[in-house]
C-alpha positions in Angstrom: 77.6 111.4 103.6 77.2 112.4 107.2 79.7 110.7 109.5 79.7 110.6 113.3 83.1 110.1 115.0 83.6 109.1 118.6 87.3 109.6 119.6 89.5 109.4 122.6 89.8 113.0 123.9 93.6 112.6 124.7 94.1 112.2 120.9 93.2 115.8 120.5 96.6 116.5 122.1 98.6 113.6 120.6 96.8 113.8 117.2 97.2 110.1 116.8 93.8 109.7 115.2 94.2 112.6 112.7 95.3 110.4 109.8 92.0 108.5 110.1 89.9 111.6 110.4 91.5 112.8 107.2 90.3 109.6 105.5 86.7 110.2 106.8 86.8 113.8 105.7 87.5 112.8 102.2 84.3 110.7 102.0 81.9 112.9 104.0 81.1 115.5 106.6 82.5 114.5 110.0 80.9 115.4 113.4 83.0 114.5 116.5 82.2 113.5 120.0 85.3 113.2 122.3 85.2 110.5 124.9 86.3 111.6 128.4 85.3 108.3 130.2 89.0 107.5 130.7 89.2 110.5 133.1 86.3 109.1 135.1 83.6 111.3 133.4 80.2 109.8 132.5 79.5 108.9 128.9 77.6 111.4 126.8 74.4 110.4 125.1 75.5 109.5 121.5 71.9 109.7 120.1 72.2 113.3 118.6 75.5 112.3 116.9 74.1 109.2 115.2 70.5 110.4 114.6 70.9 111.0 110.8 74.5 109.7 110.3 75.2 107.4 107.4 78.3 106.0 109.2 79.4 106.0 112.8 83.0 105.3 113.7 84.0 104.6 117.3 87.8 105.1 117.8 89.2 102.9 120.6 86.5 103.7 123.2 85.2 100.5 124.8 82.3 102.2 126.5 80.9 103.9 123.4 81.3 100.7 121.4 79.1 99.0 123.9 76.5 101.8 123.8 76.3 102.0 120.0 76.1 98.3 119.7 72.8 98.5 121.5 71.5 101.4 119.4 71.0 99.2 116.3 72.5 101.7 113.8 72.9 100.0 110.4 76.5 101.1 109.9 78.8 101.3 112.9 82.5 100.7 112.7 84.5 100.0 115.9 88.3 100.7 115.7 90.0 99.1 118.7 93.6 99.3 119.6 95.7 96.2 120.5 97.2 97.6 123.6 93.8 98.6 125.1 91.7 95.7 123.6 94.0 92.7 123.8 92.4 91.4 127.0 88.7 92.1 126.3 86.6 89.1 126.9 84.5 87.0 124.5 81.3 88.5 126.0 82.4 92.0 124.9 83.1 90.9 121.3 80.0 88.8 121.1 77.9 91.8 122.0 79.5 93.6 119.0 78.6 90.8 116.5 76.3 93.1 114.5 78.8 95.9 114.0 82.0 96.0 111.9 85.5 96.0 113.5 88.4 97.7 111.8 91.8 96.5 113.2 95.2 98.0 112.7 96.8 95.0 114.4 96.7 91.6 112.6 96.9 89.8 116.0 93.8 91.7 117.3 92.1 91.0 113.9 92.7 87.2 114.4 91.5 87.4 118.1 88.4 89.4 117.2 87.4 86.9 114.5 87.9 83.9 116.9 85.7 85.6 119.6 82.7 86.1 117.4 83.0 89.4 115.4 83.2 88.0 111.9 82.8 91.4 110.1 86.4 92.2 111.0 89.0 93.7 108.6 92.7 94.3 108.9 94.5 97.4 107.5 98.2 98.2 108.0 98.9 101.9 108.3 102.1 103.6 107.2 103.0 107.3 107.5 104.2 109.2 104.5 108.0 108.9 104.4 108.3 112.1 102.4 107.3 114.0 105.5 110.4 112.8 107.3 114.0 113.6 106.4 116.2 110.5 106.5 118.9 110.0 109.1 122.2 109.3 107.3 124.9 109.7 109.9 125.8 106.4 111.5 129.5 107.2 112.3 128.5 107.0 115.9 125.4 105.6 117.7 123.1 108.1 119.3 119.9 106.8 121.0 116.6 108.3 121.8 114.1 106.9 124.3 110.8 108.5 125.4 109.7 106.7 128.5 105.9 106.8 128.5 105.0 103.8 130.7 106.6 102.1 133.7 107.9 99.4 131.4 110.0 99.6 129.4 112.0 101.6 131.8 115.4 103.2 131.6 116.9 100.1 133.2 115.3 97.9 130.5 116.7 100.0 127.7 120.1 100.3 129.4 120.4 96.5 129.4 120.2 96.6 125.6 123.1 98.9 125.1 126.6 97.5 125.8 128.9 99.9 127.6 130.9 102.2 125.4 128.8 101.4 122.3 126.7 104.6 122.3 128.2 108.1 122.3 125.0 109.7 123.6 121.5 109.0 124.8 118.5 111.3 125.1 116.0 110.1 127.8 112.7 111.9 127.7 110.8 111.0 130.8 107.3 112.4 130.1 104.9 109.6 131.0 101.3 109.1 129.8 98.4 110.4 131.9 97.9 108.2 135.0 101.3 106.7 135.0 103.5 107.2 138.1 106.6 109.3 137.7 109.6 107.2 136.7 112.8 106.7 138.6 115.5 109.1 137.3 118.7 107.6 136.1 121.7 107.4 138.4 124.7 109.8 138.2 126.9 106.9 137.0 124.4 106.2 134.1 124.4 109.9 133.2 128.1 109.8 132.9 128.5 106.4 131.2 126.0 107.1 128.5 126.4 110.8 128.1 122.8 111.0 129.1 120.6 114.0 128.5 117.3 113.8 130.5 114.2 115.9 129.9 110.7 115.8 131.5 109.0 118.4 129.3 109.6 120.1 126.0 107.8 123.3 125.2 107.2 122.7 121.5 106.8 119.6 119.3 109.6 121.0 117.1 112.0 120.6 120.1 111.1 117.0 120.3 111.6 116.4 116.6 114.9 118.2 116.6 116.3 115.9 119.3 114.9 112.9 117.6 116.5 113.9 114.3 119.9 114.1 115.9 119.6 110.5 117.0 119.9 107.3 114.8 118.7 104.6 117.2 115.1 104.7 118.6 113.8 102.7 121.5 110.0 102.2 121.3 108.2 103.7 124.3 105.7 100.9 125.1 105.7 97.2 125.4 103.0 96.9 122.8 101.1 99.3 120.6 97.7 100.1 119.1 99.3 101.3 115.9 102.6 102.7 116.9 102.8 106.0 115.1 105.9 107.1 116.9 108.1 104.1 116.1 106.7 104.1 112.5 107.8 107.7 112.1 111.2 106.7 113.4 111.4 103.9 110.9 110.4 106.4 108.2 113.4 108.5 109.2 115.7 105.5 108.6 116.5 105.0 112.3 117.4 101.6 113.8 114.3 100.9 115.9 114.5 98.6 118.8 111.1 97.4 120.2 109.6 94.9 122.5 108.6 91.7 120.7 104.8 92.2 120.8 102.1 93.6 118.5 102.2 95.9 116.7 106.0 96.2 116.9 106.5 92.6 115.5 103.8 93.2 112.8 106.1 95.7 111.2 109.6 94.7 112.3 111.3 91.5 111.3 114.1 91.1 113.9 117.5 91.6 112.4 116.0 92.7 109.0 114.4 96.1 109.4 114.6 96.6 113.1 115.5 94.8 116.4 113.1 93.0 118.7 113.8 92.1 122.3 111.9 90.5 125.2 112.1 91.7 128.8 114.6 89.7 130.8 116.8 88.7 127.9 120.5 89.5 128.4 121.6 89.5 124.8 122.3 92.7 122.9 121.1 93.5 119.3 123.9 93.5 116.7 124.4 97.2 116.7 127.1 97.0 114.0 124.1 96.5 111.6 122.3 99.7 112.7 122.9 101.6 109.5 121.7 98.8 107.1 118.7 98.1 109.5 117.8 101.8 109.3 117.9 101.8 105.5 115.7 98.7 105.3 113.3 100.3 107.8 112.8 103.4 105.6 112.4 101.3 102.5 109.8 99.2 104.2 107.8 102.3 105.1 108.1 103.6 101.6 106.7 100.3 100.2 104.1 100.1 103.0 102.9 103.7 102.4 102.3 102.8 98.7 100.3 99.7 99.8 98.3 101.9 102.3 97.4 104.3 99.5 96.4 101.3 97.3 94.3 100.0 100.1 92.2 103.2 100.4 89.5 101.9 98.0 89.1 98.8 100.1 89.0 100.9 103.3 86.3 103.2 101.9 84.3 100.1 100.8 84.6 98.6 104.3 83.5 101.9 106.0 80.6 102.8 103.7 79.0 99.4 103.1 76.9 98.1 106.0 77.5 94.5 104.7 81.0 94.6 103.3 82.1 92.0 100.7 84.7 89.3 101.2 87.1 91.5 99.2 86.7 94.3 101.7 87.3 92.0 104.7 90.5 90.4 103.5 93.8 92.1 103.4 94.9 90.2 100.3 92.4 90.4 97.5 92.0 90.5 93.8 91.6 93.9 92.3 90.2 93.1 88.9 89.3 90.0 86.9 91.1 89.1 83.7 89.3 90.1 80.5 88.5 87.0 78.4 87.6 87.1 74.7 83.9 87.0 74.0 84.2 83.6 72.3 86.4 82.0 75.1 83.8 79.4 76.1 83.0 78.5 72.4 86.6 77.7 71.5 87.3 74.0 70.7 89.2 71.9 73.1 92.8 71.7 72.0 93.8 68.2 70.7 96.2 65.8 72.3 99.8 66.1 71.3 100.8 63.7 68.6 102.3 60.5 70.0 101.5 61.2 73.6 99.1 59.6 76.1 96.8 62.2 77.7 99.3 65.1 77.2 98.3 68.5 76.1 100.1 71.9 76.0 99.4 75.4 74.9 99.9 79.1 75.7 101.7 82.0 74.1 105.0 80.1 73.7 103.2 77.5 71.6 101.4 80.2 69.6 104.7 81.9 69.0 103.7 85.3 70.5 106.6 85.5 73.1 109.6 85.2 70.8 110.5 88.9 70.8 110.1 89.4 74.5 113.1 89.5 76.9 113.5 86.7 79.4 111.4 87.2 82.5 112.9 87.8 85.9 110.1 85.7 87.7 108.1 82.7 86.6 104.8 82.4 88.4 103.8 78.7 88.3 100.5 77.3 89.3 100.1 73.5 89.7 96.6 72.2 89.7 94.5 69.1 89.5 90.7 69.0 89.4 90.0 72.6 90.7 88.4 74.6 87.9 86.9 77.4 90.0 90.0 77.8 92.2 92.3 77.9 89.1 90.3 80.7 87.5 90.5 82.8 90.6 94.2 82.3 90.9 94.9 83.1 87.2 92.9 86.3 87.5 95.2 87.3 90.4 98.6 86.4 88.8 97.7 87.8 85.4 96.7 91.0 87.0 100.2 91.7 88.3 101.5 95.0 86.9 105.1 93.8 87.3 106.3 93.4 83.6 109.3 91.0 83.9 107.3 87.9 84.6 105.7 84.9 82.9 102.8 82.7 84.0 102.8 78.9 83.5 100.3 76.2 84.5 101.2 72.6 85.2 98.1 70.4 85.3 98.0 66.8 86.6 95.7 65.4 83.9 92.6 67.1 85.4 89.0 66.6 84.6 87.4 68.3 81.5 86.1 71.3 83.6 89.6 72.2 84.8 91.1 71.7 81.3 88.5 74.0 79.8 89.5 76.7 82.3 93.1 76.4 81.3 92.2 76.6 77.6 90.1 79.7 78.3 93.3 81.4 79.5 95.4 80.0 76.6 95.9 83.5 75.0 97.1 85.0 78.4 99.3 82.4 80.0 102.8 81.9 78.6 102.8 78.1 78.7 100.6 75.3 80.1 101.0 71.6 80.2 98.5 68.9 81.1 99.7 65.3 81.7 99.7 62.7 84.5 102.1 63.3 87.4 103.1 61.9 90.8 101.7 64.7 92.9 102.1 68.4 93.4 105.9 68.4 94.0 106.4 66.4 90.8 104.5 69.1 89.0 106.5 71.8 90.7 109.8 70.1 89.5 108.3 70.1 86.0 107.5 73.8 86.3 111.1 74.6 87.2 112.3 72.7 84.2 110.0 74.7 81.9 110.5 78.1 83.6 112.5 80.9 81.9 112.6 83.2 85.0 115.6 83.6 87.3 113.2 82.8 90.2 110.1 80.7 90.3 107.1 81.5 92.6 104.5 78.7 93.2 100.9 79.8 93.6 98.5 77.0 94.2 95.1 76.9 92.6 92.8 78.9 95.0 95.6 81.1 96.3 96.3 84.6 95.1 98.7 87.5 95.3 97.9 90.3 97.7 97.2 92.9 95.0 98.3 94.0 91.6 101.5 95.6 92.8 102.5 92.8 95.2 105.3 91.3 93.1 106.7 94.7 92.1 106.9 95.7 95.8 108.7 92.5 96.6 111.3 92.8 93.9 111.9 96.6 94.1 114.9 96.3 96.4 115.7 92.6 96.6 119.3 91.6 95.5 119.5 89.9 92.2 121.9 87.2 93.5 119.6 85.9 96.3 118.8 82.2 96.3 115.5 82.8 98.0 113.3 85.9 98.5 110.8 85.4 101.3 107.8 87.5 102.4 104.7 87.2 104.6 101.4 85.8 103.6 97.7 86.0 104.6 96.1 82.7 105.5 92.4 82.2 105.1 91.3 79.3 107.3 88.5 76.9 106.2 86.0 78.8 108.4 86.8 82.0 106.6 88.9 83.8 109.3 92.0 85.6 108.2 95.5 85.3 109.8 98.7 87.1 108.8 101.7 84.7 108.9 105.0 86.5 109.1 108.2 84.8 108.2 111.3 85.6 110.3 114.9 86.2 109.4 115.8 82.8 108.0 119.2 82.5 109.8 117.2 82.6 113.1 114.7 80.0 111.9 117.5 77.7 110.7 119.4 78.2 114.0 116.2 77.2 115.9 116.0 74.0 113.8 119.6 73.1 114.6 119.0 73.7 118.3 115.8 71.7 118.3 113.6 74.6 119.2 110.9 73.5 116.7 107.8 74.9 118.4 104.8 76.5 116.8 106.5 79.9 116.5 109.3 78.1 114.5 106.8 76.6 112.2 105.1 79.9 111.7 108.3 81.6 110.8 109.0 79.3 107.9 108.0 81.0 104.7 105.2 79.4 102.7 106.0 78.6 99.0 103.2 81.1 98.0 105.4 83.8 99.4 108.8 82.4 98.5 110.8 83.1 95.3 113.3 80.3 94.7 116.2 80.5 92.3 115.1 78.3 89.4 118.4 76.6 88.9 118.4 75.3 92.5 115.3 73.3 91.9 116.6 72.0 88.6 119.7 70.8 90.2 118.4 69.5 93.6 114.7 68.8 93.0 111.8 68.6 95.5 112.0 65.2 97.3 108.9 63.3 96.3 109.2 61.2 99.5 107.4 64.2 101.1 103.8 64.6 99.9 102.9 67.8 101.8 106.0 69.6 103.1 108.7 68.9 100.5 109.2 72.7 100.0 110.3 73.0 103.7 112.7 70.1 103.2 114.1 71.7 100.1 114.6 75.1 101.8 116.5 73.5 104.7 118.6 71.4 102.4 119.6 74.5 100.5 120.4 76.3 103.7 122.6 73.4 104.7 124.5 74.1 101.4 124.9 77.8 102.2 122.0 79.3 100.2 121.0 82.9 101.0 117.5 83.9 102.0 116.5 87.6 101.6 113.5 88.6 103.6 111.2 91.4 102.4 108.8 92.4 105.2 105.7 92.7 102.9 102.6 90.5 102.5 102.9 88.9 99.1 100.1 86.4 98.9 96.9 84.9 100.2 96.9 81.2 101.0 93.6 79.5 101.3 93.2 76.7 103.8 91.4 73.5 103.1 93.9 72.0 100.7 96.2 69.0 101.0 97.9 70.0 104.3 94.6 70.8 106.0 92.9 67.6 104.8 95.8 65.6 106.3 96.8 67.6 109.3 98.5 64.9 111.2 100.3 63.5 108.2 101.6 67.0 107.7 102.7 67.2 111.3 104.5 63.9 110.9 106.3 65.2 107.8 107.4 68.3 109.6 108.8 66.0 112.3 110.7 63.9 109.8 112.2 67.0 108.3 113.2 68.5 111.6 114.9 65.3 112.7 116.7 65.2 109.4 118.5 68.4 110.1 118.5 69.1 113.9 121.5 68.6 116.2 119.1 67.8 119.1 116.6 65.0 118.1 115.4 64.4 121.6 114.4 68.1 121.9 112.6 67.9 118.5 110.6 64.9 119.7 109.5 66.7 122.8 108.5 69.8 120.8 106.4 67.8 118.4 104.6 66.0 121.2 103.6 69.4 122.4 102.6 70.5 118.9 100.4 67.5 118.6 98.7 68.3 121.9 98.1 71.8 120.7 96.6 70.5 117.4 94.2 68.2 119.4 93.0 71.2 121.4 92.6 73.3 118.3 90.5 70.7 116.5 88.3 70.2 119.6 87.6 74.0 119.7 86.6 73.8 116.0 84.1 71.0 116.6 83.7 67.3 116.2 86.7 65.5 114.7 86.8 61.9 113.4 90.2 60.5 114.3 89.5 57.4 112.2 90.0 59.4 109.1 93.4 60.6 110.2 96.7 58.5 109.6 97.3 58.3 113.4 99.4 55.2 112.8 102.1 57.3 111.1 103.8 57.6 114.5 103.1 55.9 117.8 102.5 59.1 119.8 99.9 60.2 117.3 98.0 57.0 118.0 98.3 57.5 121.7 96.9 61.1 121.4 94.0 59.7 119.4 93.3 57.1 122.1 93.5 59.8 124.9 91.1 62.0 123.0 88.6 59.2 122.8 88.9 58.7 126.6 88.3 62.3 127.5 85.5 63.1 125.0 82.7 61.7 127.1 83.9 63.7 130.1 84.1 66.9 128.1 80.6 66.3 126.7 79.3 65.8 130.2 81.0 69.1 131.3 79.4 70.9 128.4 76.0 69.6 129.3 76.4 70.7 132.9 77.5 74.1 131.9 74.5 74.5 129.5 72.2 73.5 132.3 73.7 76.1 134.6 73.1 78.8 132.0 69.5 77.8 131.4 66.8 80.0 132.9 
């Protein structure tokens, strides 16, 4: 395969695109064109590079992405960087609708999809931790900050370090091309922080030596394209402190494997946790590097296929399908249990094939009703997990014959299944906990899946065995097919927000979804999901247990893929009303919660209008008065908006 590569010429010095060039060199012969337009040079004609190329990759360059989009080459991949591409307009992305976009930032991936480039895929890069010796000495705190932009400045970083807490700081003031020279630190700062200042180092080894003598690393930019420098610091086991923007906050969970701050905040990170934060950072890179290696096959598929499959586009994906016996579809339907009404059961427990096996650590439970295709997809995913200490059970709510036949097709693979009438999904989830043999239970809905075959193993490799909950991130596939990565936060922060009434959209986004939450089985058996909640009982349960002092361990990995269009999507405003009831049940500031949920409702209205026509009459707006008022207001403005759209269309007409 012949590959044309257009790269940023400054990366020949920084070598920040080398890891990707190595990927390309494994699949073909690479010919490079280096972009100098950032220096004011004219763009070179790319025609000779792409004349007989099977694949053309444009790394970061906005100008060459525009040029190649017009060329009509059958297989062009544009690799933008968040810091440079975050503000590009819809017109830019719309012009790229016929080429593929490879994102190393999930925030940019989501934005690109929303602005018209549907052939967008997200990959999360991690460096090889074996190439970086770990930092182990945390007897004192020693900081390293390379100032590369005007912000963050030395003054910004100094504000994050309480006086007397750090024994030394190395400040390397070597800014990026085009950035004005920074203000040097004052003499008093040099003395107070035992500050060593450099503007230039002759060899990279000199930089690495100074870095290795430190144990706290301040990220050099407010946001990043990928962030190779801070990722290498995390690989070294340093406590990384970074601005709360992508891609920093796509790798770092504040207070778990790093520290996040926002400009202008006056609070300091809890530096007493620097050593444990550094250990978690290196562990995260180790697990992430394994995931990056596993993702190479998907990456190659995305690069080489001009029309990539859904599997190549989505970060979480099934690797292989479960092998079924040749006669699976011909097997007779299992009979009803004697003396029951519509109740069936089966699986390896019933067949007596699990008696000699040790008790599993995790029970993966799927609850289902009338979803045969979605159930088969989910069972393929959970049964493909290579983690050995797990069992799989299915709780069915007396489904139709098609769903029951799918369950019976997997009878020889699942550990146990039960089909009988129930009072909804949370009733089925309570039943699953009663039947589970695992220490923890993980609920994966029909239609959802685990990220890959090693997802569960990565999650449990370092989690403490006494945790009440183990939480992770998940990938969300919206009804229109776009992918979003939802990252949970350190739960003590989420719970504190609830008590304080700060229940905004970011708070909701930080609550772990049950598809990525392992729950200690005994907790559910004792306290049960509250069936008064039809859509969000898992959130209510999590906060009830937090009120009782339950522990939540956060692993910063993507565990599952959650497919939209289910119960919560079909009843958006009923779901919002349940979240409000739950928040009011626990908060210490109900008035603040009410204001936040009014705002959330307004955001929901705007979101639905962007998606297209919406029939308010099908929504339970009467569930709360301000929902009904919002519906009425929407009806009032609809004709005005339609008139504005018509006027705008007329202005654009030739």
